[in-house]
Structure formats: structure tokens, C-alpha cells
C-alpha positions in Angstrom: 12.4 16.9 26.7 9.3 16.8 24.7 6.6 19.5 24.7 3.4 18.5 26.6 0.4 17.9 24.4 -2.2 20.7 24.6 -5.3 19.8 26.5 -8.4 19.3 24.3 -10.8 22.2 24.5 -13.5 21.7 27.2 -16.6 22.6 25.1 -18.8 21.2 27.8 -17.7 23.8 30.3 -18.0 26.6 27.8 -21.6 25.6 27.0 -22.5 25.0 30.6 -21.2 28.5 31.6 -23.2 30.0 28.8 -26.4 28.0 29.4 -26.7 26.1 32.7 -29.9 24.4 31.5 -28.1 23.0 28.5 -25.2 22.1 30.9 -27.5 19.7 32.8 -28.4 18.0 29.5 -24.7 17.7 28.6 -23.9 16.3 32.0 -26.6 13.6 31.7 -25.4 12.6 28.2 -21.7 12.5 29.3 -22.7 10.3 32.2 -24.3 7.8 29.8 -22.0 7.8 26.8 -19.1 10.2 27.4 -18.0 13.5 25.9 -19.2 14.1 22.3 -17.0 15.5 19.5 -17.3 16.1 15.8 -14.4 15.6 13.4 -14.2 16.0 9.6 -15.2 12.8 7.8 -13.0 10.9 5.4 -16.1 10.2 3.3 -16.2 12.2 0.0 -18.7 15.1 0.0 -20.8 13.4 -2.7 -21.1 10.2 -0.7 -21.8 12.1 2.5 -24.6 14.0 0.9 -26.1 10.9 -0.7 -26.0 9.3 2.7 -27.8 12.3 4.3 -30.5 12.1 1.7 -31.0 8.3 2.4 -31.1 8.8 6.2 -33.6 11.7 6.2 -36.9 10.9 7.9 -36.1 7.2 8.1 -35.0 5.1 11.1 -31.3 4.5 11.4 -31.6 0.7 10.9 -33.8 1.0 7.8 -31.6 3.8 6.3 -28.5 1.7 6.9 -30.0 -1.2 5.0 -31.1 1.0 2.1 -27.7 2.7 1.9 -25.9 -0.6 1.8 -28.2 -1.8 -1.1 -27.5 1.5 -2.9 -23.7 1.0 -2.5 -24.1 -2.6 -3.9 -26.2 -1.4 -6.8 -24.0 1.6 -7.8 -20.6 0.2 -6.6 -18.1 1.5 -4.0 -17.1 4.2 -3.5 -20.2 6.1 -4.6 -19.4 8.7 -7.2 -21.4 11.0 -9.5 -20.3 9.1 -12.6 -21.3 5.7 -11.2 -24.8 7.0 -10.2 -25.3 8.6 -13.6 -24.5 5.4 -15.3 -27.3 3.4 -13.8 -31.1 3.7 -14.5 -33.3 5.6 -12.0 -35.3 2.4 -11.7 -32.2 0.7 -10.2 -32.0 3.4 -7.6 -35.7 3.1 -6.8 -35.3 -0.7 -6.4 -33.1 -0.4 -3.3 -36.0 1.0 -1.4 -35.8 4.7 -1.9 -38.8 6.9 -2.6 -39.0 8.6 -6.0 -38.3 12.0 -4.4 -35.1 10.7 -2.8 -34.0 8.9 -6.0 -34.4 12.2 -7.9 -32.5 14.1 -5.2 -29.6 11.7 -5.5 -29.6 11.9 -9.3 -29.7 15.7 -9.1 -26.7 15.6 -6.7 -24.8 13.5 -9.2 -25.6 15.9 -12.1 -24.6 18.9 -10.0 -21.3 17.4 -8.9 -20.5 16.4 -12.5 -21.4 19.9 -13.8 -19.8 21.9 -11.0 -16.5 20.2 -10.3 -14.7 23.3 -9.3 -17.3 24.4 -6.7 -17.8 20.8 -5.5 -14.0 20.4 -4.9 -14.0 23.7 -3.0 -16.9 22.8 -0.7 -14.6 21.9 2.3 -13.0 25.3 2.2 -16.0 27.5 1.7 -17.7 29.5 4.5 -20.8 27.8 6.0 -23.3 30.1 4.3 -21.7 29.5 0.9 -21.8 25.8 1.3 -25.5 26.0 2.2 -26.2 28.3 -0.7 -24.5 26.0 -3.2 -26.1 22.8 -1.9 -29.6 24.2 -1.6 -29.5 25.3 -5.2 -29.7 21.6 -6.1 -33.3 20.4 -6.5 -34.3 18.2 -3.5 -31.5 19.3 -1.3 -32.7 21.4 1.7 -31.1 23.3 4.5 -31.3 20.2 6.8 -29.2 18.1 4.5 -26.7 21.0 4.0 -26.4 21.5 7.8 -25.9 17.8 8.5 -23.1 17.8 5.8 -21.5 20.8 7.5 -21.5 19.2 10.9 -20.7 15.6 10.2 -18.6 15.8 7.0 -16.8 19.1 7.3 -16.7 19.1 11.1 -18.0 22.7 11.4 -18.5 23.8 15.0 -21.2 26.5 14.8 -24.1 25.0 12.8 -27.7 24.9 14.0 -30.3 22.7 12.3 -33.1 24.6 13.9 -35.9 22.9 12.0 -34.7 19.4 12.9 -37.3 17.6 15.1 -34.6 16.0 17.2 -33.1 19.4 18.0 -36.6 20.8 18.7 -37.3 18.0 21.1 -34.0 18.4 22.7 -34.8 22.1 23.4 -38.2 21.0 24.7 -36.4 18.7 27.2 -33.8 21.3 28.1 -36.3 24.1 29.0 -39.2 22.0 30.1 -41.5 23.1 27.3 -45.0 21.6 26.8 -44.3 20.7 23.2 -41.4 20.5 20.7 -39.8 23.9 20.4 -40.4 25.9 17.2 -37.4 26.6 14.9 -37.6 30.2 16.0 -37.5 29.2 19.7 -34.5 27.0 18.9 -32.7 29.9 17.2 -33.4 32.2 20.2 -32.1 29.7 22.8 -29.1 28.9 20.7 -27.8 32.4 20.6 -26.1 31.6 23.9 -24.4 28.5 22.4 -22.4 30.4 19.8 -19.7 29.6 18.5 -20.4 25.9 19.5 -23.9 25.3 18.2 -22.9 22.1 16.4 -21.6 20.6 19.7 -24.8 21.7 21.5 -26.8 20.1 18.7 -25.0 16.8 19.0 -25.7 16.7 22.7 -29.4 17.5 22.1 -29.7 14.8 19.5 -28.1 12.3 21.9 -30.3 13.4 24.8 -33.4 12.5 22.6 -31.8 9.3 21.3 -31.1 8.2 24.9 -34.8 9.0 25.9 -33.6 11.3 28.7 -36.4 12.9 30.8 -36.7 15.8 33.1 -35.8 13.5 36.0 -32.4 12.8 34.4 -31.6 16.5 34.5 -32.1 17.1 38.3 
């Protein structure tokens, strides 16, 4: 006789009990695309961070094209050594802004110079990961938070300044405009310790163009 597999945690129920308004958003997203989960990525931390830089403030389709060009120019898999071997002009040529090109080069230099810390990133507390990464010129809290959620699979991260999250909170609470980062933080206190899961649902609600009518 084999032991029964444990049931997966029902994050949706936990969040709905804590915040019924968010629960309506979650139910609408689940009805469209099913339950959402985050799992640690197999992508290396360096490549994940480079990808986050490329995707910041750019449409997904455009970012995917640029990232593919970068992989072709640098070589797969992306690594600090490979990036540092090519000229900055070659990075710019794939369609990146100078600021993003510099950020990627700074990432490569940091990973090469801080191998011990870089290797330990997956095991560090959230705040230490953010502190380490934001010490790199051009890497902000948003990039660090995206890395925590989608690469390390951390469950309680809140990118409060992200426009998608702010619009998701606007939809959830029927606000006249996008929520401020402070409003996001205040509302999200109820979502601990699952703020990453809540964020993923808010991002998807905005991506799906849900409206107040979808939440009734």
C-alpha cells in the first residue's frame, strides 16, 4: 500500500479568506486560465537577471525578439564570461538601449567579481538578495523582486511599484486610478505570506483585460 500524495496547498482559498475582493479577481483569472503557481526556474541566476533587464518596460513580443538576438550574439547559455568577451557595441546592436546594455555589462562584472555571493543567491533571505542585486549599477528593486519570484520561486514578494500590480489593485478595489506603491503595500498586508501568488494573479488580471464586470 502506497502513501497518498499530499494535496497541493490551496493558496486561492487562503488569499480569498484573507481578502474577499482579491478573491473575486483570483476566481475570474482561474475561470479563464486556471490556477497560477510559481516554481523555481532552471535558468541560471545570471541569465534570469539579464532576461529581466531586457524585458523591463518593453512589450513581451519585442523583448523576446531582443533576448533571442542577444543569445545569438553572446552564445548560449548566457554567462558573465561570454558577455564580457564581446564589445558593448555588439550588445547595443541587438536592440537594447545604452542603459540596459550597461546594466547587463555591470551584471556580468559583478557576477565575475563576486562568485561566492552569486553562487549563494538561491539560499539567501529575500532582503539579502535584494540588497546584493541593487548594489549593481542599473539593477533596481523591480528586477530583484522579479528574480525572487520567477527564478527563486519565493512566495512572499511584493513588487509594489510595478505598474501591472498597481493597476491590478486599482481593479480589485475599484479605484479611480492606478494604486500608489504605498496603497499597494497597505492592501497587501492581508496577503502575507503569499504576496507573490497574489501578485501573479494581479498581473494576469491586467493581462487578461479583466474589468469590474468580470468580478461581479
